[in-house]
Biopython code that builds the backbone (N, CA, C, O; Angstrom):
import numpy as np
from Bio.PDB.StructureBuilder import StructureBuilder

atoms = [
    (1, "LEU", "N", (0.831, -1.189, 0.000)),
    (1, "LEU", "CA", (0.000, 0.000, 0.000)),
    (1, "LEU", "C", (0.875, 1.250, 0.000)),
    (1, "LEU", "O", (0.618, 2.195, -0.747)),
    (2, "ALA", "N", (1.906, 1.252, 0.840)),
    (2, "ALA", "CA", (2.798, 2.409, 0.891)),
    (2, "ALA", "C", (3.540, 2.585, -0.428)),
    (2, "ALA", "O", (3.697, 3.706, -0.913)),
    (3, "ALA", "N", (3.997, 1.478, -1.008)),
    (3, "ALA", "CA", (4.710, 1.570, -2.286)),
    (3, "ALA", "C", (3.785, 2.079, -3.382)),
    (3, "ALA", "O", (4.182, 2.911, -4.197)),
    (4, "LEU", "N", (2.557, 1.581, -3.403)),
    (4, "LEU", "CA", (1.591, 2.025, -4.402)),
    (4, "LEU", "C", (1.318, 3.518, -4.262)),
    (4, "LEU", "O", (1.276, 4.244, -5.255)),
    (5, "GLN", "N", (1.134, 3.969, -3.029)),
    (5, "GLN", "CA", (0.889, 5.393, -2.817)),
    (5, "GLN", "C", (2.111, 6.207, -3.231)),
    (5, "GLN", "O", (1.976, 7.268, -3.841)),
    (6, "GLY", "N", (3.293, 5.715, -2.903)),
    (6, "GLY", "CA", (4.504, 6.425, -3.274)),
    (6, "GLY", "C", (4.687, 6.565, -4.771)),
    (6, "GLY", "O", (5.247, 7.553, -5.246)),
    (7, "LEU", "N", (4.219, 5.584, -5.508)),
    (7, "LEU", "CA", (4.365, 5.614, -6.964)),
    (7, "LEU", "C", (3.237, 6.357, -7.676)),
    (7, "LEU", "O", (3.409, 6.784, -8.818)),
    (8, "THR", "N", (2.091, 6.517, -7.021)),
    (8, "THR", "CA", (0.941, 7.100, -7.712)),
    (8, "THR", "C", (0.553, 8.503, -7.243)),
    (8, "THR", "O", (-0.050, 9.250, -8.013)),
    (9, "GLU", "N", (0.874, 8.875, -6.030)),
    (9, "GLU", "CA", (0.492, 10.199, -5.524)),
    (9, "GLU", "C", (1.402, 11.275, -6.110)),
    (9, "GLU", "O", (2.612, 11.078, -6.223)),
    (10, "LYS", "N", (0.826, 12.392, -6.474)),
    (10, "LYS", "CA", (1.586, 13.468, -7.121)),
    (10, "LYS", "C", (2.614, 14.113, -6.201)),
    (10, "LYS", "O", (3.662, 14.559, -6.667)),
    (11, "ASN", "N", (2.327, 14.169, -4.893)),
    (11, "ASN", "CA", (3.225, 14.872, -3.977)),
    (11, "ASN", "C", (4.198, 13.937, -3.259)),
    (11, "ASN", "O", (4.827, 14.353, -2.286)),
    (12, "SER", "N", (4.340, 12.698, -3.703)),
    (12, "SER", "CA", (5.203, 11.727, -3.027)),
    (12, "SER", "C", (6.661, 12.166, -2.960)),
    (12, "SER", "O", (7.309, 12.003, -1.926)),
    (13, "LEU", "N", (7.176, 12.716, -4.040)),
    (13, "LEU", "CA", (8.568, 13.156, -4.055)),
    (13, "LEU", "C", (8.788, 14.301, -3.076)),
    (13, "LEU", "O", (9.817, 14.352, -2.403)),
    (14, "ASP", "N", (7.832, 15.218, -2.991)),
    (14, "ASP", "CA", (7.936, 16.325, -2.034)),
    (14, "ASP", "C", (7.948, 15.806, -0.599)),
    (14, "ASP", "O", (8.733, 16.269, 0.228)),
    (15, "ILE", "N", (7.076, 14.847, -0.312)),
    (15, "ILE", "CA", (7.017, 14.277, 1.036)),
    (15, "ILE", "C", (8.317, 13.546, 1.359)),
    (15, "ILE", "O", (8.856, 13.698, 2.455)),
    (16, "ALA", "N", (8.822, 12.758, 0.416)),
    (16, "ALA", "CA", (10.078, 12.040, 0.631)),
    (16, "ALA", "C", (11.229, 13.012, 0.874)),
    (16, "ALA", "O", (12.070, 12.775, 1.741)),
    (17, "SER", "N", (11.270, 14.095, 0.120)),
    (17, "SER", "CA", (12.326, 15.101, 0.300)),
    (17, "SER", "C", (12.206, 15.790, 1.651)),
    (17, "SER", "O", (13.211, 16.071, 2.305)),
    (18, "GLN", "N", (10.981, 16.057, 2.062)),
    (18, "GLN", "CA", (10.747, 16.742, 3.340)),
    (18, "GLN", "C", (11.258, 15.914, 4.519)),
    (18, "GLN", "O", (11.795, 16.466, 5.479)),
    (19, "TYR", "N", (11.091, 14.592, 4.449)),
    (19, "TYR", "CA", (11.455, 13.732, 5.574)),
    (19, "TYR", "C", (12.745, 12.953, 5.351)),
    (19, "TYR", "O", (13.068, 12.062, 6.137)),
    (20, "TYR", "N", (13.481, 13.270, 4.301)),
    (20, "TYR", "CA", (14.742, 12.586, 4.032)),
    (20, "TYR", "C", (15.739, 12.888, 5.142)),
    (20, "TYR", "O", (15.859, 14.028, 5.589)),
    (21, "LEU", "N", (16.446, 11.863, 5.577)),
    (21, "LEU", "CA", (17.456, 12.025, 6.618)),
    (21, "LEU", "C", (18.696, 11.251, 6.189)),
    (21, "LEU", "O", (18.672, 10.022, 6.110)),
    (22, "SER", "N", (19.783, 11.974, 5.911)),
    (22, "SER", "CA", (21.017, 11.321, 5.477)),
    (22, "SER", "C", (21.658, 10.605, 6.660)),
    (22, "SER", "O", (21.266, 10.814, 7.809)),
    (23, "GLN", "N", (22.644, 9.761, 6.373)),
    (23, "GLN", "CA", (23.353, 9.067, 7.452)),
    (23, "GLN", "C", (24.026, 10.067, 8.382)),
    (23, "GLN", "O", (24.069, 9.857, 9.594)),
    (24, "GLU", "N", (24.545, 11.140, 7.828)),
    (24, "GLU", "CA", (25.193, 12.154, 8.656)),
    (24, "GLU", "C", (24.165, 12.848, 9.554)),
    (24, "GLU", "O", (24.465, 13.217, 10.689)),
    (25, "GLY", "N", (22.965, 13.016, 9.033)),
    (25, "GLY", "CA", (21.913, 13.679, 9.793)),
    (25, "GLY", "C", (21.384, 12.844, 10.936)),
    (25, "GLY", "O", (20.781, 13.380, 11.867)),
    (26, "ALA", "N", (21.600, 11.537, 10.884)),
    (26, "ALA", "CA", (21.086, 10.655, 11.934)),
    (26, "ALA", "C", (21.728, 10.948, 13.281)),
    (26, "ALA", "O", (21.098, 10.754, 14.321)),
    (27, "SER", "N", (22.973, 11.411, 13.277)),
    (27, "SER", "CA", (23.633, 11.707, 14.550)),
    (27, "SER", "C", (23.095, 12.988, 15.178)),
    (27, "SER", "O", (23.134, 13.137, 16.399)),
    (28, "ASN", "N", (22.598, 13.904, 14.372)),
    (28, "ASN", "CA", (21.974, 15.139, 14.865)),
    (28, "ASN", "C", (20.512, 15.144, 14.439)),
    (28, "ASN", "O", (20.076, 16.013, 13.685)),
    (29, "PHE", "N", (19.775, 14.178, 14.923)),
    (29, "PHE", "CA", (18.389, 13.971, 14.508)),
    (29, "PHE", "C", (17.546, 15.218, 14.760)),
    (29, "PHE", "O", (17.388, 15.631, 15.909)),
    (30, "PRO", "N", (17.000, 15.823, 13.700)),
    (30, "PRO", "CA", (16.195, 17.046, 13.849)),
    (30, "PRO", "C", (14.747, 16.723, 14.234)),
    (30, "PRO", "O", (13.879, 16.628, 13.366)),
    (31, "LYS", "N", (14.489, 16.556, 15.529)),
    (31, "LYS", "CA", (13.168, 16.141, 16.010)),
    (31, "LYS", "C", (12.048, 17.054, 15.523)),
    (31, "LYS", "O", (10.940, 16.594, 15.250)),
    (32, "GLU", "N", (12.339, 18.343, 15.415)),
    (32, "GLU", "CA", (11.304, 19.301, 15.009)),
    (32, "GLU", "C", (10.872, 19.110, 13.555)),
    (32, "GLU", "O", (9.837, 19.635, 13.143)),
    (33, "LYS", "N", (11.650, 18.369, 12.786)),
    (33, "LYS", "CA", (11.349, 18.143, 11.374)),
    (33, "LYS", "C", (10.222, 17.116, 11.188)),
    (33, "LYS", "O", (9.554, 17.099, 10.154)),
    (34, "PHE", "N", (10.024, 16.278, 12.181)),
    (34, "PHE", "CA", (9.076, 15.177, 12.070)),
    (34, "PHE", "C", (7.874, 15.393, 12.983)),
    (34, "PHE", "O", (8.014, 15.957, 14.069)),
    (35, "PRO", "N", (6.692, 14.948, 12.552)),
    (35, "PRO", "CA", (5.501, 15.094, 13.399)),
    (35, "PRO", "C", (5.605, 14.202, 14.636)),
    (35, "PRO", "O", (6.236, 13.146, 14.601)),
    (36, "LEU", "N", (4.983, 14.638, 15.718)),
    (36, "LEU", "CA", (4.976, 13.851, 16.945)),
    (36, "LEU", "C", (4.090, 12.623, 16.777)),
    (36, "LEU", "O", (3.065, 12.664, 16.096)),
    (37, "LEU", "N", (4.502, 11.545, 17.403)),
    (37, "LEU", "CA", (3.684, 10.340, 17.404)),
    (37, "LEU", "C", (2.584, 10.487, 18.452)),
    (37, "LEU", "O", (2.744, 11.248, 19.407)),
    (38, "PRO", "N", (1.482, 9.778, 18.291)),
    (38, "PRO", "CA", (0.421, 9.838, 19.302)),
    (38, "PRO", "C", (0.954, 9.386, 20.659)),
    (38, "PRO", "O", (1.829, 8.523, 20.735)),
    (39, "SER", "N", (0.421, 9.974, 21.726)),
    (39, "SER", "CA", (0.924, 9.650, 23.060)),
    (39, "SER", "C", (-0.045, 8.797, 23.863)),
    (39, "SER", "O", (0.180, 8.585, 25.055)),
    (40, "SER", "N", (-1.105, 8.307, 23.259)),
    (40, "SER", "CA", (-2.038, 7.439, 23.978)),
    (40, "SER", "C", (-2.713, 6.489, 23.000)),
    (40, "SER", "O", (-2.744, 6.725, 21.793)),
    (41, "CYS", "N", (-3.244, 5.422, 23.546)),
    (41, "CYS", "CA", (-3.981, 4.464, 22.712)),
    (41, "CYS", "C", (-5.223, 5.118, 22.124)),
    (41, "CYS", "O", (-5.607, 4.823, 20.993)),
    (42, "GLY", "N", (-5.855, 6.012, 22.893)),
    (42, "GLY", "CA", (-7.025, 6.727, 22.391)),
    (42, "GLY", "C", (-6.689, 7.586, 21.186)),
    (42, "GLY", "O", (-7.453, 7.643, 20.223)),
    (43, "GLN", "N", (-5.538, 8.258, 21.241)),
    (43, "GLN", "CA", (-5.115, 9.075, 20.102)),
    (43, "GLN", "C", (-4.826, 8.203, 18.883)),
    (43, "GLN", "O", (-5.136, 8.590, 17.756)),
    (44, "VAL", "N", (-4.241, 7.041, 19.102)),
    (44, "VAL", "CA", (-3.967, 6.131, 17.987)),
    (44, "VAL", "C", (-5.284, 5.635, 17.390)),
    (44, "VAL", "O", (-5.411, 5.524, 16.171)),
    (45, "ALA", "N", (-6.261, 5.336, 18.246)),
    (45, "ALA", "CA", (-7.573, 4.893, 17.756)),
    (45, "ALA", "C", (-8.206, 5.964, 16.874)),
    (45, "ALA", "O", (-8.765, 5.654, 15.822)),
    (46, "ARG", "N", (-8.121, 7.226, 17.302)),
    (46, "ARG", "CA", (-8.674, 8.320, 16.493)),
    (46, "ARG", "C", (-7.913, 8.470, 15.180)),
    (46, "ARG", "O", (-8.515, 8.751, 14.144)),
    (47, "LEU", "N", (-6.609, 8.288, 15.216)),
    (47, "LEU", "CA", (-5.799, 8.376, 14.001)),
    (47, "LEU", "C", (-6.163, 7.255, 13.022)),
    (47, "LEU", "O", (-6.298, 7.496, 11.822)),
    (48, "VAL", "N", (-6.319, 6.048, 13.529)),
    (48, "VAL", "CA", (-6.722, 4.925, 12.675)),
    (48, "VAL", "C", (-8.093, 5.211, 12.065)),
    (48, "VAL", "O", (-8.320, 4.953, 10.883)),
    (49, "GLN", "N", (-9.007, 5.748, 12.883)),
    (49, "GLN", "CA", (-10.341, 6.095, 12.374)),
    (49, "GLN", "C", (-10.235, 7.143, 11.264)),
    (49, "GLN", "O", (-10.896, 7.031, 10.231)),
    (50, "ASP", "N", (-9.402, 8.157, 11.484)),
    (50, "ASP", "CA", (-9.227, 9.217, 10.482)),
    (50, "ASP", "C", (-8.609, 8.689, 9.186)),
    (50, "ASP", "O", (-8.923, 9.181, 8.102)),
    (51, "LYS", "N", (-7.736, 7.693, 9.298)),
    (51, "LYS", "CA", (-7.005, 7.163, 8.140)),
    (51, "LYS", "C", (-7.614, 5.878, 7.586)),
    (51, "LYS", "O", (-7.015, 5.242, 6.719)),
    (52, "ARG", "N", (-8.775, 5.492, 8.064)),
    (52, "ARG", "CA", (-9.330, 4.192, 7.682)),
    (52, "ARG", "C", (-9.568, 4.062, 6.186)),
    (52, "ARG", "O", (-9.408, 2.972, 5.637)),
    (53, "GLN", "N", (-9.942, 5.133, 5.516)),
    (53, "GLN", "CA", (-10.172, 5.055, 4.066)),
    (53, "GLN", "C", (-8.885, 4.640, 3.352)),
    (53, "GLN", "O", (-8.911, 3.830, 2.425)),
    (54, "TRP", "N", (-7.767, 5.201, 3.791)),
    (54, "TRP", "CA", (-6.472, 4.855, 3.205)),
    (54, "TRP", "C", (-6.106, 3.408, 3.553)),
    (54, "TRP", "O", (-5.597, 2.678, 2.702)),
    (55, "LEU", "N", (-6.363, 2.991, 4.798)),
    (55, "LEU", "CA", (-6.037, 1.633, 5.225)),
    (55, "LEU", "C", (-6.868, 0.584, 4.488)),
    (55, "LEU", "O", (-6.388, -0.512, 4.200)),
    (56, "GLU", "N", (-8.124, 0.934, 4.185)),
    (56, "GLU", "CA", (-9.025, -0.005, 3.528)),
    (56, "GLU", "C", (-8.903, 0.019, 1.999)),
    (56, "GLU", "O", (-9.504, -0.802, 1.306)),
    (57, "LYS", "N", (-8.120, 0.969, 1.489)),
    (57, "LYS", "CA", (-7.969, 1.096, 0.042)),
    (57, "LYS", "C", (-7.462, -0.223, -0.551)),
    (57, "LYS", "O", (-6.538, -0.837, -0.017)),
    (58, "ASN", "N", (-8.066, -0.643, -1.640)),
    (58, "ASN", "CA", (-7.715, -1.897, -2.324)),
    (58, "ASN", "C", (-7.850, -3.115, -1.409)),
    (58, "ASN", "O", (-7.226, -4.150, -1.644)),
    (59, "ASN", "N", (-8.664, -2.983, -0.373)),
    (59, "ASN", "CA", (-8.944, -4.062, 0.579)),
    (59, "ASN", "C", (-7.673, -4.611, 1.240)),
    (59, "ASN", "O", (-7.592, -5.797, 1.556)),
    (60, "VAL", "N", (-6.679, -3.728, 1.444)),
    (60, "VAL", "CA", (-5.459, -4.148, 2.127)),
    (60, "VAL", "C", (-5.800, -4.548, 3.555)),
    (60, "VAL", "O", (-5.374, -5.603, 4.024)),
    (61, "PHE", "N", (-6.564, -3.711, 4.245)),
    (61, "PHE", "CA", (-7.092, -4.032, 5.565)),
    (61, "PHE", "C", (-8.611, -3.969, 5.459)),
    (61, "PHE", "O", (-9.162, -2.885, 5.269)),
    (62, "PRO", "N", (-9.295, -5.090, 5.575)),
    (62, "PRO", "CA", (-10.756, -5.066, 5.505)),
    (62, "PRO", "C", (-11.351, -4.218, 6.633)),
    (62, "PRO", "O", (-10.743, -4.072, 7.693)),
    (63, "ALA", "N", (-12.534, -3.664, 6.398)),
    (63, "ALA", "CA", (-13.197, -2.798, 7.377)),
    (63, "ALA", "C", (-13.330, -3.484, 8.732)),
    (63, "ALA", "O", (-13.178, -2.835, 9.767)),
    (64, "ALA", "N", (-13.610, -4.777, 8.740)),
    (64, "ALA", "CA", (-13.769, -5.501, 10.006)),
    (64, "ALA", "C", (-12.476, -5.493, 10.821)),
    (64, "ALA", "O", (-12.521, -5.403, 12.048)),
    (65, "ILE", "N", (-11.338, -5.585, 10.160)),
    (65, "ILE", "CA", (-10.044, -5.548, 10.855)),
    (65, "ILE", "C", (-9.795, -4.156, 11.419)),
    (65, "ILE", "O", (-9.358, -4.023, 12.562)),
    (66, "VAL", "N", (-10.065, -3.124, 10.641)),
    (66, "VAL", "CA", (-9.878, -1.747, 11.107)),
    (66, "VAL", "C", (-10.785, -1.490, 12.309)),
    (66, "VAL", "O", (-10.346, -0.905, 13.299)),
    (67, "ASP", "N", (-12.041, -1.918, 12.233)),
    (67, "ASP", "CA", (-12.965, -1.764, 13.362)),
    (67, "ASP", "C", (-12.438, -2.476, 14.601)),
    (67, "ASP", "O", (-12.507, -1.942, 15.709)),
    (68, "TYR", "N", (-11.911, -3.679, 14.412)),
    (68, "TYR", "CA", (-11.387, -4.471, 15.520)),
    (68, "TYR", "C", (-10.197, -3.772, 16.186)),
    (68, "TYR", "O", (-10.124, -3.712, 17.413)),
    (69, "ILE", "N", (-9.283, -3.254, 15.400)),
    (69, "ILE", "CA", (-8.111, -2.557, 15.937)),
    (69, "ILE", "C", (-8.544, -1.316, 16.714)),
    (69, "ILE", "O", (-8.036, -1.055, 17.805)),
    (70, "ILE", "N", (-9.476, -0.557, 16.158)),
    (70, "ILE", "CA", (-9.975, 0.640, 16.843)),
    (70, "ILE", "C", (-10.592, 0.255, 18.181)),
    (70, "ILE", "O", (-10.343, 0.910, 19.193)),
    (71, "LYS", "N", (-11.390, -0.799, 18.189)),
    (71, "LYS", "CA", (-12.036, -1.255, 19.425)),
    (71, "LYS", "C", (-10.992, -1.668, 20.464)),
    (71, "LYS", "O", (-11.120, -1.323, 21.639)),
    (72, "LEU", "N", (-9.960, -2.406, 20.038)),
    (72, "LEU", "CA", (-8.891, -2.800, 20.960)),
    (72, "LEU", "C", (-8.192, -1.580, 21.554)),
    (72, "LEU", "O", (-7.960, -1.513, 22.761)),
    (73, "LEU", "N", (-7.862, -0.624, 20.700)),
    (73, "LEU", "CA", (-7.159, 0.573, 21.165)),
    (73, "LEU", "C", (-8.018, 1.384, 22.120)),
    (73, "LEU", "O", (-7.525, 1.877, 23.135)),
    (74, "GLU", "N", (-9.297, 1.526, 21.805)),
    (74, "GLU", "CA", (-10.192, 2.290, 22.671)),
    (74, "GLU", "C", (-10.397, 1.597, 24.014)),
    (74, "GLU", "O", (-10.701, 2.253, 25.011)),
    (75, "GLY", "N", (-10.233, 0.276, 24.046)),
    (75, "GLY", "CA", (-10.399, -0.476, 25.282)),
    (75, "GLY", "C", (-9.220, -0.377, 26.230)),
    (75, "GLY", "O", (-9.335, -0.745, 27.399)),
    (76, "GLU", "N", (-8.105, 0.107, 25.755)),
    (76, "GLU", "CA", (-6.924, 0.249, 26.607)),
    (76, "GLU", "C", (-7.026, 1.525, 27.427)),
    (76, "GLU", "O", (-7.509, 2.549, 26.945)),
    (77, "GLU", "N", (-6.569, 1.452, 28.660)),
    (77, "GLU", "CA", (-6.636, 2.612, 29.542)),
    (77, "GLU", "C", (-5.317, 3.366, 29.597)),
    (77, "GLU", "O", (-5.142, 4.251, 30.435)),
    (78, "LEU", "N", (-4.406, 3.030, 28.726)),
    (78, "LEU", "CA", (-3.123, 3.730, 28.702)),
    (78, "LEU", "C", (-3.312, 5.102, 28.081)),
    (78, "LEU", "O", (-3.659, 5.208, 26.905)),
    (79, "GLU", "N", (-3.092, 6.129, 28.841)),
    (79, "GLU", "CA", (-3.235, 7.475, 28.298)),
    (79, "GLU", "C", (-1.893, 8.077, 27.922)),
    (79, "GLU", "O", (-1.809, 8.845, 26.963)),
    (80, "ILE", "N", (-0.856, 7.746, 28.649)),
    (80, "ILE", "CA", (0.469, 8.281, 28.326)),
    (80, "ILE", "C", (1.389, 7.095, 28.107)),
    (80, "ILE", "O", (1.508, 6.230, 28.975)),
    (81, "ILE", "N", (2.039, 7.048, 26.957)),
    (81, "ILE", "CA", (2.857, 5.877, 26.636)),
    (81, "ILE", "C", (4.337, 6.231, 26.542)),
    (81, "ILE", "O", (5.092, 5.584, 25.816)),
    (82, "THR", "N", (4.740, 7.240, 27.265)),
    (82, "THR", "CA", (6.148, 7.617, 27.272)),
    (82, "THR", "C", (6.728, 7.324, 28.647)),
    (82, "THR", "O", (5.993, 7.036, 29.592)),
    (83, "GLY", "N", (8.025, 7.398, 28.752)),
    (83, "GLY", "CA", (8.688, 7.206, 30.034)),
    (83, "GLY", "C", (8.427, 5.824, 30.599)),
    (83, "GLY", "O", (8.505, 4.823, 29.886)),
    (84, "GLU", "N", (8.113, 5.778, 31.901)),
    (84, "GLU", "CA", (7.888, 4.505, 32.568)),
    (84, "GLU", "C", (6.704, 3.752, 31.970)),
    (84, "GLU", "O", (6.703, 2.522, 31.931)),
    (85, "ARG", "N", (5.705, 4.482, 31.508)),
    (85, "ARG", "CA", (4.527, 3.833, 30.946)),
    (85, "ARG", "C", (4.840, 3.150, 29.620)),
    (85, "ARG", "O", (4.048, 2.342, 29.134)),
    (86, "GLY", "N", (5.983, 3.468, 29.038)),
    (86, "GLY", "CA", (6.365, 2.821, 27.793)),
    (86, "GLY", "C", (6.476, 1.314, 27.940)),
    (86, "GLY", "O", (6.185, 0.572, 27.002)),
    (87, "THR", "N", (6.901, 0.853, 29.124)),
    (87, "THR", "CA", (6.967, -0.595, 29.350)),
    (87, "THR", "C", (5.568, -1.191, 29.405)),
    (87, "THR", "O", (5.360, -2.324, 28.972)),
    (88, "ASP", "N", (4.594, -0.427, 29.941)),
    (88, "ASP", "CA", (3.202, -0.893, 29.921)),
    (88, "ASP", "C", (2.732, -1.061, 28.485)),
    (88, "ASP", "O", (2.058, -2.035, 28.152)),
    (89, "LEU", "N", (3.088, -0.116, 27.647)),
    (89, "LEU", "CA", (2.697, -0.194, 26.239)),
    (89, "LEU", "C", (3.299, -1.432, 25.590)),
    (89, "LEU", "O", (2.625, -2.137, 24.838)),
    (90, "GLN", "N", (4.561, -1.693, 25.878)),
    (90, "GLN", "CA", (5.203, -2.872, 25.300)),
    (90, "GLN", "C", (4.462, -4.142, 25.705)),
    (90, "GLN", "O", (4.286, -5.050, 24.892)),
    (91, "LYS", "N", (4.027, -4.205, 26.970)),
    (91, "LYS", "CA", (3.276, -5.377, 27.432)),
    (91, "LYS", "C", (1.969, -5.517, 26.657)),
    (91, "LYS", "O", (1.599, -6.617, 26.249)),
    (92, "VAL", "N", (1.275, -4.405, 26.457)),
    (92, "VAL", "CA", (0.013, -4.430, 25.716)),
    (92, "VAL", "C", (0.253, -4.890, 24.288)),
    (92, "VAL", "O", (-0.465, -5.749, 23.779)),
    (93, "LEU", "N", (1.263, -4.319, 23.643)),
    (93, "LEU", "CA", (1.549, -4.675, 22.252)),
    (93, "LEU", "C", (1.905, -6.149, 22.112)),
    (93, "LEU", "O", (1.422, -6.822, 21.201)),
    (94, "HIS", "N", (2.747, -6.651, 23.007)),
    (94, "HIS", "CA", (3.138, -8.055, 22.931)),
    (94, "HIS", "C", (1.956, -8.966, 23.229)),
    (94, "HIS", "O", (1.794, -10.003, 22.585)),
    (95, "ARG", "N", (1.130, -8.588, 24.200)),
    (95, "ARG", "CA", (-0.049, -9.389, 24.527)),
    (95, "ARG", "C", (-0.985, -9.473, 23.322)),
    (95, "ARG", "O", (-1.432, -10.558, 22.952)),
    (96, "ASP", "N", (-1.280, -8.325, 22.715)),
    (96, "ASP", "CA", (-2.231, -8.298, 21.610)),
    (96, "ASP", "C", (-1.642, -8.857, 20.322)),
    (96, "ASP", "O", (-2.373, -9.402, 19.495)),
    (97, "LEU", "N", (-0.346, -8.732, 20.144)),
    (97, "LEU", "CA", (0.296, -9.257, 18.945)),
    (97, "LEU", "C", (0.148, -10.773, 18.872)),
    (97, "LEU", "O", (-0.020, -11.342, 17.793)),
    (98, "HIS", "N", (0.213, -11.411, 20.023)),
    (98, "HIS", "CA", (0.174, -12.872, 20.061)),
    (98, "HIS", "C", (-1.205, -13.407, 20.435)),
    (98, "HIS", "O", (-1.354, -14.595, 20.719)),
    (99, "ARG", "N", (-2.202, -12.545, 20.436)),
    (99, "ARG", "CA", (-3.554, -12.931, 20.838)),
    (99, "ARG", "C", (-4.161, -13.934, 19.875)),
    (99, "ARG", "O", (-4.880, -14.836, 20.305)),
    (100, "HIS", "N", (-3.893, -13.800, 18.589)),
    (100, "HIS", "CA", (-4.584, -14.633, 17.594)),
    (100, "HIS", "C", (-3.645, -15.596, 16.929)),
    (100, "HIS", "O", (-4.063, -16.370, 16.067)),
]
sb = StructureBuilder()
sb.init_structure("model")
sb.init_model(0)
sb.init_chain("A")
sb.init_seg("    ")
for serial, (resi, resn, name, xyz) in enumerate(atoms, 1):
    if name == "N":
        sb.init_residue(resn, " ", resi, " ")
    sb.init_atom(name, np.array(xyz, "f"), 0.0, 1.0, " ", f" {name:<3s}", serial, name[0])
structure = sb.get_structure()
C-alpha cells in the first residue's frame, strides 16, 4: 500500500524530500522536522479512524479488521505511553500481537 501510494500520488517526491534524513543527519536527529507520534492508545484509535479510508484502500485491511483494531485501542486505559509507561505499552503490544 505504501509503495503504491509512493508511486501514484503526485506529492510523493515532495514528502520524501521533506522527511529525508542522510546518514550524517542521523547523529543530529532534527526532532522538530518530524511530526509527533500519538501519546495514547485513544489518540492512535482516532488516528486509525481518520485514516481508515487509506487503510481499507484496495482491501489491504478489511473494514472488520480496522474496526477491531480501533475497538482494541479504545479499550486500553493507557493514556500516556512515554517514560515509565512505555513498558506498559510494550506489554500491551506483545499481549495483543500474540492474541490470535
